[in-house]
N, C-alpha and C positions, 0 to 999 in steps of 0.2 A: 492572452488577449490577442485577437486577430487585428490586422491592420484596419479593417473596416470599423471595428469597435473602437479603436484608438481615435480614428477620425471623428466618429460620432461623439465620443467623450470630449474631444477638443472643441468640436463645434458647439456642444452644449455649454462648455465653459466660457467661450468668447461671445456667445449669442447675446447676453445682456449688454455687453459693451458695444457690440455692433448695432443693436437696436437703439441704444442711446445716441450713437453716432449718427444715425439716420434721423432721429427725431429732434435733437437739440438745435441744430442750425436753423431748422424751420420754426421751431418754437421761439428761438431767440429773435428771429426776423419778425415773427408775429407780435411778440411782446415789446421789443425795443426798436423795431424798424430795420431797414437794411444796414448791414454792417460794413466796415471798411475791408474786411476779408471776404473772399469768395466762399460760397456754401461748401464747395468741394474741399477746400483747405480746412475749413472748420470741422467738417465731418472727419477728415483724416486725423486731425489733432484729437478729436473726441475718441476716435477708435483706438489710437495708440495709448492715450492716457487711460482709457477705460480698461484695456487689457492689462496695463501696468497696475492699476488699482485692484483688479481681480486677482492678479498674481501676488500682490502684496498681501491681500486678504487671505489667500490660500497659504502663503508662507507664515503669516502671523497666527492664524487660527489652526492651521494643520488640516483644514478641510474647506471645501468650497461650499457656497450656498448659504453662508451666514448673513443674516439681515443687516448686521453692522457693515459688512462689506458692500452690500447693495446700497446702503445709506451713504457710505463714503463715495460710491460711484456717482450717485445723484448729486451730492454736494460738489464733488470735483468737476463734474460736467457743467453744472450751473455756474460755478465760479469761473471756469475757463470761458464759457460763453459770454459772461459779463465782461471779462478781461478783453476778449477779442472784439467786443462791441464798444470798448472804451467807456464802460458804464460810469466811471468816476467823472468823466468830462461832460455828462449829460446834465441838463437842467432839471 
């Protein structure tokens, strides 16, 4: 495998996590209003946690691209957004 192919494979692996990291802070702002944390910090938290979820799914299943891994990515991202918005304290 060439270096370019390795970079392309890694990019394809982390792309779902990065897409969620871009979308979730703005979706959380739209649904729950402005949060106590900045959008950039929330995006960084989503990116790191998303890559960790994808890596855990790869390790657990032995291959990437399983729907259960993507489901876990969405659940973890939504839960983190709720936590960063302090959703338990809202009326």
